[in-house]
N, C-alpha and C positions, 0 to 999 in steps of 0.2 A: 444352859447350852441347849438342850435336847428341846426346855420344854418352846425356848421359842423357834424354834425351827417348826414347832407341829403347831400352832400356831399360827403363823405364816402358810403353812401349809392349808388348814381349814380355814383361813380368810378367803386363801387362790380360786380354794372348790367352792365356796360361796360364792366370791363374785362372778365364776365362770357358769353358774347354775340357775341365778337368781336374774329374772329380767329385769334391764336396766331402766333407771327412773330419768323423765324430761327435766328439760334444766330448761331455765328461763334466757328467756331474749334469741328466742327465733331458732329454738329447736326443734328436734324428730329426735322423735323418743322407741328408738329401737326394739321392738316385738312381731313377734310373729300371729299365726289364728289367723282366723273369716270375720270381717267385720260384719255387727250383726245390725248397728245403728252408727248412726251419725250427730252428733252432739256440740252445734255450734253456745260457744259462753262470750260476753262479754261483750258484744255485740250490741252497740246504741240505733247509731243514723243509718248504718252497713243491713240492709235487710240479707235474712237470710238465705234465701235463697240467689243470692247476690255472691254471698260467701261461696257456697255449694257447687257454685257454677267453675272457681277457677280452681278446684279442688279434681287430683287429680284418682281418685277411690271413692270407692262403690261401693253400695250395701253388696255383701253376698260375697263382696271379693276378697281374695286374701289381705291380709296386709302386707305392702312391702315400702318398703324403705325410702327406695330410691324415687314413685311418683309420691310419698312424700315429700320429698324433698322439693320436688318441683311445685308439686303443691305451694308449699312452703314460698319457694323465690315470685312465684305466681303471686301471689295474694300481696305479697312483700312489694312489686313492683306497682302496684292497684294506684301506691303513695297516698293509703286509707288506715294506714295501720302500722302505727310504734314499734307494736311486739306480735309476731306471731308463735304458739306456742303447737306442734301438732302430737298427740301423743293418745294410745290404746291404754282404756282402764279396763281390762275387763272382755268383754266383744265389742265396746263403746268404744268408738275415735271420738274421741274430745277434738276439738279445735278450740283455743281458747286466740281472743284477739284483745286487743287497745287498741282504741282508735283513736284515730290523731288527732288536735283540737279543730277547731273553724277559723279563720284569722275573720273577728270583727271587724281589724281596725289596722291599719300599718300607718305609722307615724316617724316621724326624720327630728333629733335633738343635737342639735349643737351645731347643723351646719347654716353658715352665713356666705358664705361667695357659691353655692347652688344652693338652689332655692326648690322648694319641696315639689314644685309642681314633675319638674323637671326630673329630680332625682325617684319618684313614682313612678314617671311614663318607663324608665328604666328598671325598676326590679320586675320579679314575676313574680313576687307573692301577692296580692292582691286580696280586698276584704272579701268574704264571701267563699274563702278559697282553701282548701284543704293546709293546714300548716304542716310541713314537713321540713326535717332538718336539711337535708340535701341542697332543696330552692331556696332554703336563705342563708345558706354556706355562696349559694353561688351569686345571690343576691352582692354580700358582703362583698366578695368581690372585684360584683362587676361595680361598684358601689367606687371601691378604692381604684378600679383602671379609668371613672369618668374623673377622679382628683387627680390622677399620676398626668393626663391627658392636659390638667388647666397646671400642671408644673408641682403640687404638692406630693411629694415621695412621701412625707412624714406625716401622712393621714392616718387613720386607724377607724375601721369600724367594727364594731361590739353590740350585736344583737339581745333584745332582751323582747320575754315574755312576760305578760301582764294576762296572772289566767281570770277568768271570767267562769261564770254559772252557765248550765248549761252544755258542758264540754267549745267557748268559745275562750282564745285567747287575743290578746291586743299586742299585736308585733312590733318592738320599738326599733329604732337603729340610732345607738347611740354613736357620735362620731364627732373624732375630733380634728379636724380639717388640718391643724398646725401651717407650718408657715410655706409659701414656696421657695421649692428648688431651684434654684438657679441654676444658672455654666457657671463655677467658677475659670474654666480657663478651656481652649480651644485650640489644642497646639497639631504639626502634620511635621510626619516625618518621612523622607525620602525629597522633597519639594528641593529644589536646586533651579531653578529658571524665574522662581518668584517667592519673594519672603511671606512668610505666616502671615502678616498685614494686606497684601493683595490677595492672598485666598479667602482670608477672613470676611475682605468684602464682598465678595462671589459668592459665599454660602447664605441660608437665610436667618441658619440657629448664631447667634449673638453672644459674647460671653455678658455677661449683668453688670450693670454700669446706672448708675444713682436719674440718667437719661433717657433712659429706656423703661420709665415708670408709665409710660401711657401703651405699651406694645407688651407683647408677649413671647417675643421671637428671642428670649435669653432664658427661655424654660425650656428645660428636656424635655424633648417629646420624641418616641423612637419611629413616629413616619417621618415629622419633619427632616430627621439624618437620614434614612431614606433619600428625599430631596434634596439633601445637598452632596448624597453621592452623582448624584446625578444632576446637580448644576457644579461640582468640579467637572463632570468630565465633560460636558458639555465647552468650560472656557477652556480647557487646554485642547479640547479639537479644535476650535477660533482659533487658537492661536497656534497653531502648525500641528503640533503634538499628537501625531495617528495614531501612534501603540500607548497611550495613556490608560493607565487603570487604577481604579480603586481596592488596594488591597483588602483592606480589609477599613474600617469602622466601628472603636469605640469607644462606648462610656464608660465608667468608675463614678461612684456613689463615694463621693468623700467617706471618710470612717464615721465623721459624725452628723452624718445624713444633711448635710447644711447645702451641696455644689453636687457638680458633675464633672466629672473634666474628663473629656475628648478627646480622642487621636485620633486622624487620621492616618493612615500609613499608604505610601503611594505612591506609582511605579513612573517617571514622565516619559521615559522614552526618548528616540535621539526627537527631534524637530525637523518635520518636511515642509517642501516649498513647491507647487504645483511645478507639474513637469508638460507634456503636452498635453492643450485642452480641445477636444475636438468633439463637433456636431456632425452623426450621423442620425440616414431616416430614410424608413423605409418607404415610404409615402410617395409617387410618382411625382413628379412635378412639384414637388418642395422645394425651394431654396434653402437648404441649408447654410447658406452664407449670411438671410439673413436673421434665419435663429440666432446668430455666433451675436449679434447685437443686442441680444436679451442677455447673455451672457455675465453674473458679477464677476465672475473669478478670471484671470488670464497670466500665463505662464511665467514663472518668476517670483509671482506672490506667494505668499505663508500660507497656507495649508489652511482652508476653512470652512467644518462641517457645513454650518448654518447658509454661508456665499451658494453651495453644493444646491442645499436647498434650494434656497431662494431663485436660483438659476431651474432647477428643475421644474419647480411652481412659476414663474414666469414660462418659461418653453410652452409649458401645457395650456396657459392662458392665451398665448400667441398663436397653440396651432389652433386650439378652438375657434378663436375668433376668422377662423379662413374658413369656416366650415365643416374645420374633420370633427365629428360627435367624439369615435373613440378614439382617446390618444392615451399611451402610456411614455412617458422618457422615463429611460433606466439609466443611474445612472454609472456604469460600470471604470471601478475606481482600480487601480493596479498603483503597490508599493515596486521602488526602488529602492531597496536596502542602500545599493551601492552605492548611490547620490544622493540619498535623502528627498526623493521626489516622489510625486504621486499623480501620476497617469490619470486623468479624469476622459472620459469616454461619454458624452448623453443622447444614446439611444432612442430615435422616436419611433417608434411602434402603432402599430395598429393592436389596440386593448381588444378587449372582447364586447360584443355588442349585443350591451345588456341594457336595457328600455327601464325606466322607474312604471312598478304596477302602483304601487299603492303607497300613499303615504300617511301613516297613521301619529296621531297626537294625542298622549297622553300627562296628562298632569295640573292640564288647564281645569282648573273648578273655577274658576272668574271669568276666565280670556276666551273669549269665544274665538271655535276654530277658524272659521274668517278671516279673524287679525291673524293669524298664525301663517293659514298660510300664502296668504296675500303679500307676505315676503318671503314667499320663495322665488327664484331662480329659475325653477324647473317646473313641473307641473306631469301628473300623474298621465302617463303614455310617452311623454321625453326620453333621448333619450341623454342614459346616466352618468351624470360630468363630475368630478368631484370636486373641478372648481368655484363652481357652482352651486355644489352642496356648504362647501364648506363659505363663500359668499352669503348665501343662506343663514346660515349658521351665524353670521353676523350680525346680519341688521335683525336678526331678533333679537340677539346682544343687545344690539345700539337702541333699541325700544326704551329699554331700560324695566320692562314690566316682568323680567323675571330673575330668582337669584341664580339661574345654573338651565342651561341649551344644550342636550348634548344631540347633537344628529347621527345615528351609524344606520348602513344598511343592512339587510336581511336578506335570507333566500329567498324569494319567490318563491308564484307557484309552477314558474319552467326555468330552468337553467338560464335562459335568458333575461331571464324579468328579477327586481327587486324592487323591494320594499322601504322605505324608508321612514325608521324607525324614530320620532320625535318628543323625548321626552324632557320637560318642562319643570321647573319649578318655581311659584308665583313670589313672587315677593310685595309689598305693599309698595300700594301707587298712588297713596294719597299721602297728600302732606301740607305740618301745620307749623311753618314754620317764623322764627325770631329772629331778627337780627339787629346790629350792632356794631357799629367804625367809626370812623373818623379819619378823614385825607385834608388832606391843604385842599382840595379843589372842591366840595361837596360840604367839609363842616362835618359837624357830629352827627353820626344819624342814624336810627331807629326802625326799621320797620317788623312789619306781620305781614302773613302772604298766608291765603289758604288755601293748595290747587292737587286738581288730580290730575292724572297724566294718563288712567286707563278710566275715564268713565262708565259708566255701567259693564264693564270689561268688554266697549265696542275699541278701546283703543283712542277714542275723546279726548281731548284734554282741557280741562277748564281754569281757569287765574279770579283770584280775587285780592288783591294786595293793597295795601299802605304802606307809604313811605313818610317819616316826617324828621328832615331836619334840620340847622339853623340857616344854611340858605336853600334847601330845595325841599318840596311839599308833593307827592303825587298820591293817587287814588286810580289805580284800572282795573278793568274789568276785562277779561277774552276769554273765547272760545275757537277750539281750533275741531276741523274734523277733513281726517289725514284722509281718508278716501271716500271722497265726495262724489254721492251719487255711484257708491262700489268702484270708481276708477282713480286710476293712481292720478290725483288730483288732490289737493288739501286747499279746503277754505275756511273762513274762522272771520270774526270781529273782534274789536276793542273799543274801548268806555275808556277814554281819559278824561284823567286834568291835574295840572299841573303846577306849581307855582315855584318862583327863583327868585332870589335874592343875586341883583348883579348891582348892586351900588358901589362895590369894593373897587369894579373894574369901569364902567360908565354910569354910575349913577342913579338905574332905575329901577325897579323891579318889573315883574311882567308874570302871568299866568294863562293859561290853554284849557278851553273844555273843548271835547272832540266826541270824535270816532275814525272808525277806518275799518275799511270790509278789504279782503287780502284773499290772493289763490297761487297756488303756487304748484309746479309739476316740473318732473323730471326729465331730462332727452334722454338718458345715461345714469351710470351709476355717479360719476361724476361731475355734469352739466344741470344743472334746474335751472329753472325761471320763475320771479316770484312778481306779481301784477299787486298795487299795491291804491285804494282808497282813501282818500283822511280829507276827510272836513272839519273845520276846527277855526273856535271864535278867539282869538289872542287879544288882550290888553296891557297894555304900554301903562304902568301907571305909576306913581309914589318917584315920579321926577324931581330930585333936587333943584332947588331955583338954579342953584353956580354949575348947574347942569350944559353940557356944551348944545349949542343950537338946534343941531342935527337932532340928538334924541330930546330933545320940546318938537321938535316939529313934527317925531314920528310918536308923541306921546296921543291916546286914545285906544278904538277900536279895533281889529280887522282881520275879517273874514278871510279865509284860505279854501280854495277847493283842489285838492292837489291828486293828479293820477299820474304812480311812477312803477316803472317794470328793472326789475331788477335781473342783472343774470349771474351766476355763479360757479365759478368752473373748481373742486378740493379736494384737493390729491393727498391730502393730508390723514398718517396714519392713526392719530388722534386728534381728540379734538383739545383738546388739556397737555398739557407736558408733551408736543407733538418736536419730535426728532426728524421728521425728512415730509417731502411734499410739495404741492402748491397750494396757494388761496386764492384767487382770483376774482376778482367781485367790481362788477362798472353801475350804477343807477343812471337812467335818467328821470324825472322828472316835469312833469310843465303843469301851472299855474293857472286860473282867468276864465274857467271854466262858466261860475257863476264867482261872485263872492267880491273883494275889493283889493286885493293880490293878480299883479298877472305877469308870469318872469318863467325862464328856463331855465334846469341848474340840471347839471352831472356832472357826478363823483363818479373815482375810480381808483384804485387801490389792490395791492397787490404784496403779499409776504412770500420768500422761499428757508424752509425750513434744510437742514443741511444737520448729520453726527459727523463729524470731523474726528474724535475718540470715541472712546467709550464715557457716556452720560456728559460730554462737551459738546454745545451742539448752536451753529450759529444761524444769525436769521438775518438776510436784506429783503427790508422792504419798503411800499413807498406808494404815496396819495398823492390826488391832485385834482382840482374842481375849479367847478365855474357855474355863476348865478348868473342872466342877463336877461333886463325888465324887458318888455314887449306893450305894443299901443300906446307909445309914449308913457307910458309910468315910469316907476321907478321902485327898486323892490327897498322895505320896509327892513329897516332896525334887526328885530327877530327875524328874520329869512335868509343875512348873511353868514362868511364864513368868520369863525372866532378861533385864532390856534395859538395854543401853547399848554402848559400844565403837561397833560398824559403825551397830546400830541407833539410836545418839541418840549422835551425836559433842559433844565436850567431854565425856562421864561416861562410868568407866571401866568395863569388861564390869562386870556386876551393878551398875553405882554407883548405880539408883535403887530406889524398889523397899524395900518390908517391910523391915529388919533389926533384929538384934536389937541390946538397946540395951548388953549388958553385955556382949557380946562383936566389936559393927559389922558380921558373918557376916552376910552376904546370904540371903535364904531364900527367894525368890523369890515368885510373885506367881500370884491367878487370873485377873486381868483386866486386861490393858493395851491401850496404843492409841500407836500413833508416827502424824507427819505430816512430813513436808519437801519443802524448793520446794529445787532445785539450780540454778542457770545455770553450763553450761557454754561457754566462749569461749578463743581462742588468746591464749594472749598477745600482747603487744604487742612489736616490736621481737626480735622470735624467728621464724625463718624457719619456714611451714607443715612444710615435709617431717620437722624434726625431732621432731615429733608433742607437744608439752610443750603442754600444755589447763589453763588457770585453771581453780577454781572457785572461785564463792559462796553459801554454803545458810545455809537455816535450819528448824533443827529442836525441834520436840518431841514429849513425851509424857508416857507415867505410867503407874506399874507401882502396883496393889495387891490387895487380896482377904487377906487370912488366915483361918484356918480356925480360927472361936473353940470350937466342939464341941470339939477337936482341943488349942488347946495355950491357954494361957492369954493373953490379951496385957498383961499390965502388965509385962512387958520387952520388946516389939515397937513398933517405930518405922514406921510405915506416915501414908501420905498420899495424897489424889487430886491432889493442885495437880499442876498441867501444870508439868513443864521444860521448860524454850527456851532454847536455843544459836543460837549465828549462828559464822563463822567462814568460812573462804578455805583453799582449798586448792591446789597444782598436779599434776598427772599427769603421767606419761610413759612413754609406752612406746616403751623403751627395747629396743637390742641385746640385752640382758640380763635382757628379763621389764619387766612392769608395776610402775612407780611411782608410790608415791602417797603423799602426807604432807599431814596438816589439821592446822590450827591451827583453833579452837573454843573460844567464852567462852563459860561460861552463865551466862544471864540473869536466870531466876528456878529456883530448886532451893532446895531445904531445907539444912536446918544441916548434917544426917546424912549427905545424899548425896554421891558419891566421885566427885572429878572430875580430869578428864582432861584438856588441854591440846591438846598434840600426840599427835598418830595416825601412825605410819610403817608402811607394808607395801611389801616386795618379794618377788617370787620371779621363777623361772625354767624355762622348761622347753626340753629337749634335745634 
């Protein structure tokens, strides 16, 4: 026992008096004495002087452990070394380094859903860079993040290195992509006014189902979850729940990691109605009673935050149109919890006097600056207007040249000046499209077209198309300059050839070859004028021996020289899937300056859209037209009107109107009108994202007018009776193209009319 204690004492004394020895792995040896020299060891690519520059220990200075530790950290921070040891050997400071290898190649294995180029752009490790574990681990995390954003939370990444000669390595990321991790269930806690099914339809994330194989909305995405919170908030605020809030949104991964369970905890609060609604103004001479007509809310309506914003926008634009350049509309909202009402006062006041100093454009590598600038509703030096900026941004998006358009205001060189920063992300504007489809009107159709909507970055459009079908074939070439001679004047031309098989309706075929020159300009944001000159040669041929004598008389070649003008008033919110607005159009045409045909034609059509409820839209429309010959001539068959098919459902193409009593051939008419009312609604029990819409419609119309001076009326059946039909339909914007099926029943018709109960159309472009 005494011997053991003595041995321990000797070891302690030796440990206390013997200099410490350096340990590997980035160690600093504790030692004293003055540094007589510095020796660098282990470096191959790194220069000695480069390593010395990071040392805080100098020759002739005493060894300082703290300075040595700082030197060690500085060398590691360069990323050039995997190991550094600093130690004193006698009076010499020895720095031993182990250099990180150089990356020769970065490769990816096992990735099928995300290609190499995308992964290579995301990782920080690049060829000819120094390999570091920290950077590689960051790359692993980044790759996993990419896969998780695509819904693959089971993905794993293992980095491996292959040692090469001369201190080089190949870096290989071995990826196991795993299966898509979907959303198994979406639940809501605290909802009383609306069921879970209703709320699921308001958010972007959806539960996994077999029909969502072309959608990514059933994959968990944290960013989308934040969007869902905002969508819920907007929905409840539009339904009168002014105190609504999302308490929490929690996503839990199932134990087997095969899906997420998402739970939204919400607090609905009370439902409010609009109380007192008023407009006040600080502008002298501004009639607030006139401004009240622009409000979309009224006392007693359920509170709707969206309608408040619409009213603000309407008043701002109305006041601005009266010449007030600097306008600010503030909705002052006051809740009355006693009677659950919300008082809203729209205060119209003078906004800050700010002028546009510069419009800076970035992101357009192909599109010329002037193409973007000419879409702006304000210019440098103009008074700043939020409404005009918003309209300019919408016009840029409507061009279709850009994937994203962002217009923001930035401080100018003075407090009363602002700069508009326009950032665009360009997208492909050229397209080669192939099409295939079928309809009961045109039969089987296939087409191919080459189109460029932003030719040479100048905003010009060029198109060459070929369409081949069982009943119709066409070739057309077109070019449009939207700002001819740098004015808001579009100009263009078309060259075309068409061939139509009309044997089923009138026992003949026709073909046309011609060209057209056109121009258009805008009077305002909603009113546009178009002028067109067309010269075409039309040949009616392949007339059957049993065809109507009227058709046989029209057989042969005609030359049509036609000048037309069209004026359009369009206030629709969007061209496709319109939910509100008007579209009114009137065309007038005259032929006869040269050629064989002399006539006057006018047509007019209008349609009005209104949203009755969410996703339920009603449209009411109608059209009318007439064509009259002059100079003792008559209108030939191919210039007359034919009604039926898409223009009057329940009847075949050319199914109504004048008809030869002996052959039942349709011979067209000089006067027509149609009217339609259609209700579009989502089908019950069908998820919204499937894209199925139901249609219910009533169509009416008539076609008449036979040129008695040219043909005897004894064998012609004609009537001005209003034909009426009603029906239902289904429209599906499928992954393979739009599909529509209509079933219509004629309610009022003539005995000689040709009916067609079912109409089917299918088409796609890829």
